[in-house]
Structures are given as C-alpha cells and as structure tokens.
All heavy atoms as an XYZ file, in Angstrom:
803
protein
N    -201.596      8.691     -8.698
C    -200.382      9.464     -8.632
C    -200.506     10.623     -9.622
O    -200.882     10.416    -10.771
C    -199.165      8.624     -9.016
C    -199.017      7.347     -8.210
S    -197.720      6.283     -8.882
C    -196.325      6.911     -7.988
N    -200.174     11.808     -9.150
C    -200.218     12.970    -10.023
C    -198.800     13.372    -10.417
O    -197.876     13.315     -9.601
C    -200.906     14.132     -9.327
C    -202.385     13.908     -9.191
C    -203.068     15.087     -8.593
N    -204.506     14.836     -8.580
C    -205.394     15.675     -8.143
N    -205.009     16.842     -7.669
N    -206.666     15.372     -8.176
N    -198.688     13.797    -11.663
C    -197.410     14.269    -12.190
C    -197.637     15.591    -12.914
O    -198.650     15.766    -13.602
C    -196.812     13.265    -13.179
C    -196.244     12.039    -12.508
C    -197.038     10.940    -12.239
C    -194.908     11.998    -12.124
C    -196.522      9.819    -11.606
C    -194.387     10.881    -11.502
C    -195.193      9.799    -11.247
O    -194.675      8.697    -10.622
N    -196.685     16.505    -12.745
C    -196.701     17.774    -13.452
C    -195.585     17.730    -14.482
O    -194.415     17.542    -14.132
C    -196.496     18.931    -12.467
C    -196.668     20.331    -13.032
C    -198.062     20.517    -13.638
C    -196.437     21.358    -11.938
N    -195.983     17.862    -15.741
C    -195.030     17.795    -16.852
C    -194.812     19.203    -17.387
O    -195.776     19.872    -17.756
C    -195.582     16.892    -17.961
C    -195.977     15.522    -17.455
S    -196.870     14.548    -18.691
C    -195.536     14.154    -19.801
N    -193.561     19.653    -17.406
C    -193.219     20.964    -17.941
C    -192.597     20.794    -19.312
O    -191.723     19.948    -19.500
C    -192.204     21.691    -17.047
C    -192.755     22.064    -15.705
C    -192.438     21.322    -14.586
C    -193.586     23.156    -15.578
C    -192.936     21.658    -13.348
C    -194.091     23.507    -14.330
C    -193.766     22.762    -13.220
N    -193.050     21.638    -20.229
C    -192.499     21.646    -21.579
C    -191.657     22.893    -21.742
O    -192.154     24.002    -21.542
C    -193.637     21.638    -22.612
C    -193.250     22.007    -24.005
C    -192.348     20.980    -24.644
O    -192.340     19.820    -24.261
N    -191.561     21.403    -25.618
N    -190.399     22.729    -22.092
C    -189.565     23.901    -22.334
C    -189.983     24.567    -23.640
O    -190.410     23.890    -24.573
C    -188.098     23.506    -22.372
C    -187.613     23.101    -20.992
C    -186.138     23.093    -20.899
C    -185.741     22.814    -19.458
N    -184.299     22.764    -19.309
N    -189.863     25.889    -23.666
C    -190.233     26.655    -24.854
C    -189.381     26.222    -26.030
O    -188.181     25.971    -25.885
C    -190.055     28.141    -24.576
N    -190.013     26.120    -27.202
C    -189.312     25.666    -28.400
C    -188.667     26.815    -29.159
O    -187.705     26.613    -29.880
C    -190.283     24.926    -29.324
C    -190.861     23.665    -28.713
C    -189.793     22.618    -28.445
O    -188.980     22.312    -29.313
N    -189.749     22.095    -27.239
N    -189.220     28.015    -29.050
C    -188.672     29.152    -29.776
C    -189.106     29.198    -31.230
O    -188.667     30.038    -31.989
N    -189.965     28.245    -31.637
C    -190.483     28.238    -32.999
C    -191.998     28.102    -32.942
O    -192.550     27.556    -31.990
C    -189.920     27.065    -33.823
O    -190.250     25.836    -33.166
C    -188.413     27.162    -33.972
N    -192.658     28.602    -33.970
C    -194.113     28.505    -34.033
C    -194.518     27.116    -34.528
O    -194.043     26.668    -35.578
C    -194.663     29.577    -34.980
C    -196.165     29.638    -35.031
C    -196.812     30.065    -33.728
O    -196.169     30.804    -32.950
O    -197.952     29.661    -33.489
N    -195.374     26.408    -33.765
C    -195.819     25.082    -34.206
C    -196.623     25.175    -35.501
O    -197.282     26.172    -35.757
C    -196.710     24.598    -33.062
C    -196.440     25.509    -31.926
C    -195.919     26.795    -32.497
N    -196.559     24.114    -36.323
C    -197.333     24.112    -37.561
C    -198.723     23.507    -37.326
O    -199.040     23.038    -36.233
C    -196.585     23.382    -38.670
C    -196.338     21.914    -38.351
O    -197.018     21.350    -37.466
O    -195.455     21.324    -38.995
N    -199.550     23.532    -38.371
C    -200.942     23.072    -38.257
C    -201.020     21.597    -37.879
O    -201.902     21.193    -37.112
C    -201.666     23.328    -39.572
N    -200.102     20.766    -38.386
C    -200.126     19.332    -38.060
C    -199.874     19.124    -36.574
O    -200.548     18.313    -35.928
C    -199.086     18.572    -38.886
C    -199.091     17.078    -38.579
C    -198.055     16.338    -39.380
C    -198.061     14.842    -39.130
N    -198.374     14.368    -37.819
N    -198.900     19.853    -36.020
C    -198.611     19.705    -34.587
C    -199.818     20.120    -33.756
O    -200.179     19.437    -32.797
C    -197.387     20.536    -34.201
C    -196.898     20.256    -32.779
C    -195.385     20.246    -32.740
C    -197.428     21.271    -31.793
N    -200.470     21.230    -34.135
C    -201.674     21.646    -33.409
C    -202.743     20.559    -33.461
O    -203.380     20.249    -32.450
C    -202.240     22.948    -33.991
C    -201.593     24.197    -33.457
C    -200.951     25.085    -34.299
C    -201.656     24.516    -32.099
C    -200.354     26.240    -33.827
C    -201.065     25.666    -31.603
C    -200.417     26.526    -32.473
O    -199.840     27.672    -31.992
N    -202.943     19.967    -34.632
C    -203.968     18.921    -34.791
C    -203.608     17.685    -33.976
O    -204.469     17.100    -33.301
C    -204.125     18.569    -36.266
N    -202.339     17.273    -34.039
C    -201.900     16.093    -33.283
C    -202.031     16.328    -31.773
O    -202.455     15.439    -31.024
C    -200.456     15.731    -33.628
C    -200.306     15.195    -35.043
O    -201.339     14.880    -35.686
O    -199.155     15.106    -35.504
N    -201.659     17.532    -31.318
C    -201.772     17.841    -29.885
C    -203.232     17.901    -29.448
O    -203.587     17.439    -28.365
C    -201.075     19.164    -29.563
C    -199.574     19.037    -29.435
S    -199.055     17.810    -28.197
C    -199.806     18.450    -26.737
N    -204.096     18.455    -30.301
C    -205.522     18.529    -29.957
C    -206.096     17.124    -29.782
O    -206.846     16.864    -28.836
C    -206.286     19.301    -31.027
N    -205.718     16.200    -30.669
C    -206.198     14.817    -30.575
C    -205.664     14.154    -29.299
O    -206.400     13.435    -28.606
C    -205.781     14.025    -31.809
N    -204.376     14.382    -28.984
C    -203.757     13.810    -27.781
C    -204.437     14.349    -26.525
O    -204.809     13.587    -25.621
C    -202.263     14.135    -27.790
C    -201.453     13.457    -26.715
C    -201.475     12.088    -26.537
C    -200.626     14.209    -25.889
C    -200.707     11.465    -25.557
C    -199.850     13.605    -24.908
C    -199.902     12.230    -24.737
N    -204.634     15.656    -26.464
C    -205.282     16.278    -25.306
C    -206.719     15.775    -25.166
O    -207.173     15.467    -24.052
C    -205.235     17.822    -25.424
C    -206.173     18.483    -24.431
C    -203.809     18.318    -25.226
N    -207.430     15.658    -26.284
C    -208.815     15.167    -26.241
C    -208.866     13.738    -25.712
O    -209.706     13.400    -24.877
C    -209.429     15.238    -27.634
C    -210.902     14.874    -27.664
C    -211.498     15.070    -29.034
O    -211.267     16.128    -29.651
O    -212.197     14.151    -29.494
N    -207.939     12.881    -26.174
C    -207.888     11.485    -25.709
C    -207.623     11.420    -24.202
O    -208.310     10.703    -23.473
C    -206.789     10.724    -26.455
C    -206.587      9.305    -25.939
C    -205.299      8.673    -26.463
O    -204.828      9.071    -27.545
O    -204.766      7.792    -25.771
N    -206.624     12.190    -23.727
C    -206.271     12.149    -22.303
C    -207.366     12.763    -21.437
O    -207.624     12.289    -20.330
C    -204.944     12.867    -22.066
C    -203.717     12.262    -22.732
C    -202.467     13.025    -22.328
C    -203.569     10.788    -22.425
N    -208.038     13.788    -21.945
C    -209.145     14.394    -21.205
C    -210.308     13.418    -21.093
O    -210.871     13.236    -20.005
C    -209.596     15.695    -21.889
O    -208.486     16.604    -21.929
C    -210.747     16.344    -21.137
N    -210.650     12.765    -22.191
C    -211.766     11.807    -22.197
C    -211.495     10.630    -21.261
O    -212.411     10.106    -20.625
C    -212.009     11.313    -23.615
N    -210.229     10.216    -21.153
C    -209.893      9.077    -20.290
C    -209.764      9.479    -18.820
O    -209.616      8.624    -17.954
C    -208.593      8.421    -20.769
O    -207.488      9.285    -20.545
N    -209.793     10.791    -18.544
C    -209.684     11.271    -17.173
C    -208.262     11.412    -16.665
O    -208.038     11.739    -15.503
N    -207.272     11.175    -17.534
C    -205.863     11.265    -17.132
C    -205.400     12.714    -17.040
O    -204.683     13.091    -16.120
C    -204.972     10.483    -18.129
C    -203.504     10.759    -17.898
C    -205.261      8.992    -18.020
N    -205.832     13.546    -17.986
C    -205.381     14.936    -18.036
C    -206.264     15.796    -17.143
O    -207.465     15.913    -17.357
C    -205.426     15.462    -19.469
C    -204.899     16.870    -19.686
C    -203.426     16.983    -19.287
C    -205.079     17.271    -21.136
N    -205.666     16.392    -16.111
C    -206.402     17.225    -15.160
C    -206.363     18.694    -15.545
O    -207.318     19.426    -15.311
C    -205.830     17.046    -13.754
C    -205.812     15.606    -13.227
C    -205.159     15.558    -11.859
C    -207.206     15.009    -13.187
N    -205.250     19.148    -16.107
C    -205.103     20.548    -16.510
C    -203.936     20.663    -17.469
O    -202.993     19.869    -17.418
C    -204.853     21.433    -15.292
N    -204.002     21.647    -18.334
C    -202.899     21.932    -19.233
C    -202.941     23.410    -19.590
O    -203.991     24.048    -19.472
C    -202.952     21.058    -20.503
O    -201.776     21.285    -21.278
C    -204.178     21.366    -21.343
N    -201.820     23.960    -20.009
C    -201.815     25.355    -20.405
C    -200.436     25.849    -20.770
O    -199.434     25.171    -20.538
N    -200.413     27.021    -21.374
C    -199.160     27.686    -21.680
C    -198.811     28.641    -20.555
O    -199.670     29.021    -19.760
N    -197.560     29.026    -20.486
C    -197.102     29.920    -19.425
C    -196.485     31.178    -20.012
O    -195.777     31.124    -21.023
C    -196.068     29.202    -18.545
C    -196.566     27.956    -17.827
C    -195.403     27.287    -17.095
C    -197.685     28.287    -16.858
N    -196.749     32.305    -19.352
C    -196.133     33.579    -19.718
C    -194.623     33.439    -19.549
O    -194.162     33.084    -18.466
C    -196.691     34.656    -18.785
C    -196.024     36.001    -18.958
O    -195.187     36.162    -19.867
O    -196.346     36.900    -18.164
N    -193.848     33.677    -20.594
C    -192.400     33.472    -20.465
C    -191.725     34.438    -19.498
O    -190.648     34.156    -18.986
C    -191.873     33.672    -21.886
C    -192.932     34.439    -22.583
C    -194.230     34.113    -21.919
N    -192.363     35.572    -19.209
C    -191.742     36.537    -18.304
C    -191.956     36.148    -16.844
O    -191.012     35.954    -16.099
C    -192.301     37.934    -18.569
N    -193.187     36.046    -16.420
C    -193.486     35.709    -15.026
C    -192.970     36.761    -14.059
O    -192.503     37.831    -14.448
N    -193.060     36.457    -12.801
C    -192.492     37.319    -11.760
C    -192.087     36.452    -10.587
O    -192.508     35.315    -10.446
C    -193.479     38.425    -11.329
C    -194.791     37.915    -10.801
C    -194.961     37.629     -9.463
C    -195.852     37.699    -11.665
C    -196.165     37.162     -8.975
C    -197.066     37.233    -11.190
C    -197.229     36.956     -9.840
N    -191.225     37.003     -9.760
C    -190.657     36.258     -8.639
C    -190.992     36.969     -7.340
O    -190.948     38.209     -7.268
C    -189.139     36.185     -8.831
C    -188.390     35.517     -7.721
C    -186.919     35.265     -8.037
C    -186.166     36.445     -8.555
N    -184.738     36.193     -8.805
N    -191.334     36.183     -6.308
C    -191.556     36.721     -4.970
C    -190.421     36.239     -4.085
O    -190.126     35.044     -4.050
C    -192.892     36.230     -4.391
C    -194.152     36.640     -5.144
C    -195.370     35.941     -4.559
C    -194.347     38.143     -5.093
N    -189.800     37.162     -3.404
C    -188.712     36.830     -2.495
C    -189.058     37.349     -1.111
O    -189.464     38.509     -0.972
C    -187.391     37.488     -2.958
O    -187.152     37.128     -4.316
C    -186.225     37.041     -2.101
N    -188.909     36.510     -0.095
C    -189.201     36.963      1.264
C    -187.946     36.907      2.118
O    -187.108     36.017      1.982
C    -190.299     36.104      1.896
O    -189.894     34.761      1.974
N    -187.825     37.943      2.968
C    -186.740     38.001      3.944
C    -187.329     38.669      5.174
O    -187.600     39.876      5.165
C    -185.551     38.785      3.386
C    -184.349     38.753      4.314
C    -183.103     39.338      3.660
O    -182.958     39.249      2.435
O    -182.301     39.901      4.404
N    -187.571     37.870      6.190
C    -188.260     38.394      7.365
C    -189.678     38.768      6.973
O    -190.386     37.975      6.348
N    -190.105     39.990      7.286
C    -191.446     40.459      6.949
C    -191.507     41.137      5.588
O    -192.570     41.545      5.140
C    -191.936     41.443      8.022
C    -192.213     40.746      9.353
O    -192.481     39.531      9.328
O    -192.153     41.420     10.397
N    -190.350     41.297      4.941
C    -190.320     42.007      3.665
C    -190.472     41.031      2.510
O    -189.772     40.021      2.436
C    -189.006     42.777      3.516
C    -188.966     43.624      2.266
C    -187.709     44.489      2.198
O    -187.138     44.790      3.263
O    -187.322     44.826      1.082
N    -191.397     41.353      1.616
C    -191.603     40.548      0.408
C    -191.362     41.435     -0.797
O    -191.965     42.502     -0.937
C    -193.019     39.949      0.366
C    -193.184     38.995      1.554
C    -193.256     39.228     -0.961
C    -194.526     38.363      1.684
N    -190.467     40.980     -1.679
C    -190.099     41.745     -2.867
C    -190.649     41.040     -4.102
O    -190.546     39.818     -4.223
C    -188.566     41.852     -2.980
O    -188.062     42.434     -1.779
C    -188.151     42.665     -4.185
N    -191.236     41.837     -5.003
C    -191.742     41.302     -6.272
C    -190.813     41.791     -7.385
O    -190.570     42.988     -7.503
C    -193.185     41.777     -6.542
C    -193.676     41.234     -7.884
C    -194.106     41.356     -5.401
N    -190.279     40.855     -8.172
C    -189.382     41.181     -9.270
C    -189.950     40.609    -10.558
O    -190.255     39.415    -10.627
C    -187.982     40.586     -9.017
O    -187.524     40.984     -7.730
C    -186.997     41.023    -10.075
N    -190.096     41.458    -11.576
C    -190.589     40.989    -12.865
C    -189.503     40.227    -13.609
O    -188.332     40.567    -13.529
C    -191.056     42.171    -13.724
C    -192.313     42.803    -13.161
O    -193.108     42.076    -12.523
O    -192.511     44.012    -13.359
N    -189.929     39.192    -14.353
C    -189.021     38.381    -15.150
C    -188.850     38.959    -16.536
O    -189.278     40.083    -16.770
N    -188.265     38.233    -17.431
C    -187.875     36.816    -17.358
C    -186.560     36.623    -16.612
O    -185.785     37.557    -16.457
C    -187.722     36.411    -18.829
C    -187.390     37.681    -19.535
C    -188.055     38.799    -18.763
N    -186.324     35.400    -16.161
C    -185.173     35.098    -15.318
C    -184.168     34.133    -15.935
O    -183.096     33.949    -15.414
C    -185.649     34.510    -13.980
C    -186.637     35.408    -13.312
C    -187.973     35.118    -13.335
C    -186.223     36.578    -12.704
C    -188.901     35.953    -12.733
C    -187.139     37.429    -12.110
C    -188.474     37.127    -12.124
N    -184.579     33.462    -16.991
C    -183.677     32.480    -17.596
C    -183.492     32.806    -19.061
O    -184.217     33.604    -19.637
C    -184.248     31.057    -17.482
O    -185.497     31.010    -18.173
C    -184.432     30.659    -16.037
N    -182.525     32.157    -19.647
C    -182.356     32.291    -21.085
C    -183.599     31.732    -21.759
O    -184.242     30.823    -21.247
C    -181.135     31.508    -21.548
C    -179.836     32.072    -21.032
C    -178.664     31.300    -21.587
O    -178.706     30.900    -22.749
O    -177.717     31.103    -20.824
N    -183.935     32.257    -22.917
C    -185.145     31.828    -23.623
C    -185.180     30.324    -23.835
O    -186.226     29.692    -23.733
C    -185.242     32.547    -24.960
N    -184.035     29.699    -24.086
C    -184.030     28.255    -24.352
C    -184.335     27.443    -23.094
O    -184.643     26.267    -23.178
C    -182.697     27.821    -24.953
C    -181.513     27.959    -24.010
C    -180.244     27.529    -24.691
C    -179.081     27.636    -23.712
N    -177.826     27.267    -24.307
N    -184.242     28.060    -21.926
C    -184.531     27.372    -20.669
C    -185.934     27.666    -20.148
O    -186.368     27.062    -19.178
C    -183.509     27.769    -19.601
C    -182.093     27.358    -19.920
C    -181.919     25.844    -19.952
O    -182.558     25.149    -19.142
O    -181.164     25.359    -20.797
N    -186.652     28.603    -20.769
C    -187.964     29.014    -20.273
C    -188.987     27.892    -20.416
O    -188.962     27.126    -21.378
C    -188.441     30.247    -21.027
N    -189.878     27.804    -19.445
C    -190.959     26.834    -19.484
C    -192.089     27.425    -20.321
O    -192.543     28.542    -20.062
C    -191.467     26.519    -18.056
C    -190.342     25.984    -17.182
C    -192.643     25.546    -18.110
C    -189.749     24.680    -17.632
N    -192.529     26.679    -21.327
C    -193.553     27.178    -22.230
C    -194.949     26.698    -21.902
O    -195.939     27.338    -22.250
N    -195.066     25.554    -21.245
C    -196.381     25.016    -20.942
C    -196.294     23.897    -19.939
O    -195.201     23.472    -19.544
N    -197.464     23.427    -19.515
C    -197.497     22.366    -18.515
C    -198.709     21.469    -18.742
O    -199.662     21.848    -19.437
C    -197.570     22.959    -17.098
C    -198.911     23.544    -16.780
C    -199.897     22.783    -16.159
C    -199.221     24.837    -17.147
C    -201.144     23.318    -15.901
C    -200.459     25.388    -16.886
C    -201.423     24.621    -16.258
N    -198.656     20.292    -18.154
C    -199.808     19.387    -18.111
C    -199.787     18.697    -16.755
O    -198.744     18.209    -16.311
C    -199.732     18.354    -19.225
N    -200.931     18.691    -16.101
C    -201.084     17.970    -14.843
C    -201.882     16.709    -15.139
O    -203.002     16.789    -15.657
C    -201.816     18.834    -13.813
C    -202.077     18.186    -12.453
C    -200.770     17.830    -11.748
C    -202.915     19.125    -11.587
N    -201.279     15.550    -14.859
C    -201.937     14.281    -15.179
C    -202.086     13.437    -13.917
O    -201.343     13.611    -12.952
C    -201.143     13.478    -16.236
C    -199.726     13.173    -15.744
C    -201.124     14.216    -17.557
C    -198.945     12.232    -16.639
N    -203.046     12.540    -13.959
C    -203.223     11.582    -12.868
C    -203.185     10.191    -13.480
O    -204.023      9.857    -14.326
C    -204.543     11.800    -12.128
C    -204.665     10.865    -10.939
C    -205.647     11.388     -9.898
O    -206.212     12.465    -10.081
O    -205.818     10.686     -8.902
N    -202.186      9.412    -13.058
C    -201.949      8.089    -13.628
C    -201.747      7.079    -12.505
O    -201.626      7.435    -11.343
C    -200.713      8.109    -14.556
C    -200.983      8.956    -15.793
C    -199.486      8.632    -13.823
N    -201.679      5.794    -12.864
C    -201.522      4.732    -11.861
C    -200.076      4.507    -11.434
O    -199.815      3.949    -10.377
C    -202.094      3.430    -12.411
C    -203.603      3.443    -12.555
C    -204.070      2.166    -13.204
N    -203.597      2.099    -14.568
C    -204.353      2.340    -15.642
N    -205.606      2.612    -15.521
N    -203.842      2.287    -16.841
N    -199.119      4.937    -12.286
C    -197.722      4.631    -11.973
C    -196.775      5.618    -12.653
O    -197.164      6.338    -13.583
C    -197.383      3.216    -12.460
O    -197.426      3.178    -13.872
N    -195.529      5.603    -12.203
C    -194.469      6.412    -12.825
C    -194.283      5.982    -14.271
O    -194.086      6.819    -15.157
C    -193.169      6.219    -12.038
C    -191.985      6.975    -12.558
C    -190.764      6.763    -11.651
N    -189.646      7.569    -12.050
C    -188.701      7.181    -12.908
N    -188.742      5.966    -13.421
N    -187.718      7.996    -13.234
N    -194.381      4.667    -14.513
C    -194.195      4.145    -15.861
C    -195.258      4.684    -16.817
O    -194.977      4.979    -17.983
C    -194.212      2.605    -15.849
C    -192.999      1.975    -15.199
C    -192.955      2.135    -13.671
O    -194.030      2.286    -13.040
O    -191.840      2.130    -13.116
N    -196.492      4.820    -16.317
C    -197.551      5.378    -17.156
C    -197.261      6.846    -17.470
O    -197.482      7.305    -18.590
C    -198.910      5.235    -16.471
C    -200.065      5.582    -17.375
C    -201.422      5.336    -16.731
O    -201.486      4.772    -15.609
O    -202.424      5.720    -17.343
N    -196.746      7.589    -16.492
C    -196.378      8.987    -16.725
C    -195.267      9.070    -17.771
O    -195.297      9.930    -18.662
C    -195.931      9.643    -15.419
N    -194.297      8.182    -17.676
C    -193.205      8.171    -18.659
C    -193.750      7.865    -20.050
O    -193.372      8.504    -21.040
C    -192.118      7.154    -18.250
C    -191.386      7.654    -17.000
C    -191.144      6.904    -19.399
C    -190.457      6.636    -16.371
N    -194.659      6.899    -20.157
C    -195.226      6.541    -21.459
C    -195.985      7.717    -22.068
O    -195.854      7.994    -23.261
C    -196.136      5.315    -21.333
C    -196.779      4.899    -22.630
C    -195.788      4.633    -23.766
O    -194.646      4.234    -23.488
O    -196.152      4.844    -24.945
N    -196.764      8.434    -21.251
C    -197.467      9.609    -21.776
C    -196.475     10.690    -22.191
O    -196.672     11.378    -23.197
C    -198.457     10.141    -20.754
C    -199.657      9.235    -20.493
C    -200.543      9.833    -19.402
C    -200.460      8.997    -21.762
N    -195.399     10.839    -21.422
C    -194.353     11.786    -21.789
C    -193.692     11.412    -23.106
O    -193.401     12.270    -23.940
N    -193.466     10.122    -23.309
C    -192.882      9.653    -24.585
C    -193.820      9.981    -25.753
O    -193.365     10.448    -26.801
C    -192.644      8.148    -24.549
C    -191.496      7.704    -23.705
C    -191.397      6.164    -23.761
N    -190.555      5.648    -22.735
C    -189.253      5.422    -22.870
N    -188.673      5.660    -24.009
N    -188.553      4.949    -21.863
N    -195.119      9.728    -25.564
C    -196.082     10.032    -26.626
C    -196.098     11.526    -26.929
O    -196.150     11.935    -28.086
C    -197.477      9.550    -26.229
C    -197.590      8.038    -26.213
C    -198.963      7.568    -25.849
N    -199.957      8.103    -26.787
C    -201.264      8.121    -26.553
N    -201.742      7.634    -25.435
N    -202.092      8.619    -27.437
N    -196.049     12.355    -25.876
C    -196.019     13.802    -26.051
C    -194.784     14.219    -26.842
O    -194.865     14.993    -27.791
C    -196.041     14.497    -24.689
C    -195.853     15.977    -24.768
C    -196.903     16.812    -25.127
C    -194.616     16.543    -24.495
C    -196.731     18.180    -25.218
C    -194.427     17.908    -24.577
C    -195.496     18.725    -24.945
N    -193.603     13.700    -26.449
C    -192.354     14.073    -27.126
C    -192.370     13.652    -28.588
O    -191.828     14.338    -29.436
C    -191.131     13.458    -26.423
C    -190.845     13.971    -25.045
C    -190.211     15.348    -24.914
N    -189.846     16.036    -26.103
C    -189.965     17.373    -26.220
N    -190.412     18.093    -25.228
N    -189.608     17.969    -27.311
N    -192.998     12.509    -28.900
C    -193.076     12.085    -30.297
C    -193.924     13.050    -31.113
O    -193.675     13.259    -32.290
C    -193.640     10.665    -30.391
C    -192.632      9.623    -29.983
C    -193.190      8.225    -30.115
C    -192.141      7.216    -29.667
N    -192.649      5.839    -29.719
N    -194.935     13.654    -30.484
C    -195.790     14.608    -31.194
C    -195.047     15.920    -31.435
O    -195.047     16.450    -32.540
C    -197.094     14.870    -30.414
C    -197.963     13.610    -30.418
C    -197.866     16.059    -31.006
C    -199.148     13.667    -29.474
N    -194.388     16.451    -30.396
C    -193.787     17.792    -30.497
C    -192.379     17.792    -31.064
O    -191.861     18.835    -31.431
C    -193.804     18.523    -29.133
C    -195.222     18.703    -28.645
C    -192.962     17.803    -28.098
N    -191.746     16.627    -31.134
C    -190.412     16.568    -31.732
C    -189.301     16.851    -30.743
O    -189.469     16.712    -29.533
N    -188.166     17.272    -31.294
C    -186.978     17.486    -30.473
C    -187.234     18.526    -29.388
O    -187.934     19.509    -29.613
C    -185.808     17.945    -31.342
C    -185.352     16.866    -32.308
O    -185.708     15.691    -32.095
O    -184.656     17.217    -33.281
N    -186.612     18.313    -28.245
C    -186.760     19.248    -27.146
C    -186.669     18.521    -25.828
O    -186.152     17.406    -25.751
N    -187.199     19.159    -24.794
C    -187.052     18.598    -23.458
C    -188.297     18.866    -22.627
O    -188.857     19.958    -22.657
C    -185.839     19.239    -22.784
C    -185.521     18.695    -21.411
C    -184.245     19.302    -20.853
O    -183.219     19.278    -21.552
O    -184.286     19.831    -19.741
N    -188.707     17.869    -21.889
C    -189.778     17.999    -20.915
C    -189.234     17.556    -19.565
O    -188.395     16.658    -19.507
C    -190.975     17.113    -21.271
O    -191.543     17.491    -22.490
N    -189.709     18.163    -18.514
C    -189.331     17.784    -17.159
C    -190.611     17.378    -16.428
O    -191.629     18.062    -16.529
C    -188.643     18.958    -16.426
C    -188.310     18.576    -14.998
C    -187.387     19.380    -17.185
N    -190.540     16.248    -15.717
C    -191.726     15.705    -15.061
C    -191.443     15.555    -13.568
O    -190.400     15.022    -13.186
C    -192.103     14.330    -15.659
C    -193.374     13.794    -15.008
C    -192.262     14.426    -17.176
N    -192.377     16.028    -12.749
C    -192.255     15.894    -11.298
C    -193.520     15.240    -10.755
O    -194.626     15.605    -11.171
C    -192.125     17.263    -10.613
C    -190.857     17.981    -10.929
N    -189.742     17.849    -10.152
C    -190.539     18.826    -11.937
C    -188.785     18.603    -10.661
N    -189.237     19.200    -11.749
N    -193.350     14.319     -9.814
C    -194.515     13.774     -9.124
C    -195.042     14.842     -8.172
O    -194.264     15.555     -7.524
C    -194.171     12.511     -8.344
C    -195.406     11.878     -7.713
C    -195.122     10.535     -7.065
O    -194.002     10.050     -7.074
N    -196.144      9.932     -6.502
N    -196.350     14.957     -8.086
C    -196.991     15.924     -7.192
C    -197.437     15.177     -5.946
O    -198.162     14.186     -6.037
C    -198.202     16.582     -7.879
C    -198.910     17.537     -6.926
C    -197.766     17.296     -9.155
N    -196.994     15.617     -4.794
C    -197.392     15.004     -3.532
C    -198.519     15.814     -2.916
O    -198.568     17.021     -3.035
C    -196.213     14.929     -2.563
C    -195.080     14.084     -3.090
C    -193.887     14.658     -3.478
C    -195.227     12.715     -3.223
C    -192.849     13.885     -3.964
C    -194.194     11.929     -3.716
C    -193.006     12.513     -4.084
N    -199.385     15.144     -2.218
C    -200.467     15.824     -1.520
C    -201.742     15.855     -2.318
O    -201.877     15.479     -3.411
C-alpha cells in the first residue's frame, strides 16, 4: 500500500537537531525500502484550469502561508496502521504542526 504524506509549511527555519533527526529518519526508511520519494515543494506553484479546449495557467500562491504544503514523502507500507505509525514518528521529530496522509491507488 502506498501513502503520500504532506507536511504543511512551518513558517520557521528548522534547527540543526531537526535536520540531523530527519536525516537519520529518512536514511532508516530508505534503507528499509519504505520511503520511495521525498522532497520540498515550491510554496508558489501554479494552477492549470481547463474549460473545453481552453487551458489557463495561473501562478500561485493560492492559500494562506499557514496552509501551504511544504514537503511530501511517498511511502510503501503493509497497512494503514504502519503509515500512521510512521506519521507519528515524523510528527515527533518535527514537533507541532499538521501532516495530511492519503492512500495512493494504482
């Protein structure tokens, strides 16, 4: 089962301990084969809108800074419970905030 975990932007610069803790967590998940991809996201982005044959491109940002997605991780686990446990471990490393997790189909 694949899950995509979104991390909302924190609005603060992480300290050296958080970077070290995250590097160890990412290394562990990569070595175990659970972590398929991870990365940060441009807070601005752009939007594509289609109506009939017309496609419009609009530059962002589109949400308030506190709602912006700052990064993601794509994981492959055996169950929803395993995804939740990895999410709990992630939240303990990064502290207060919010992550949103979606199962990936296909």
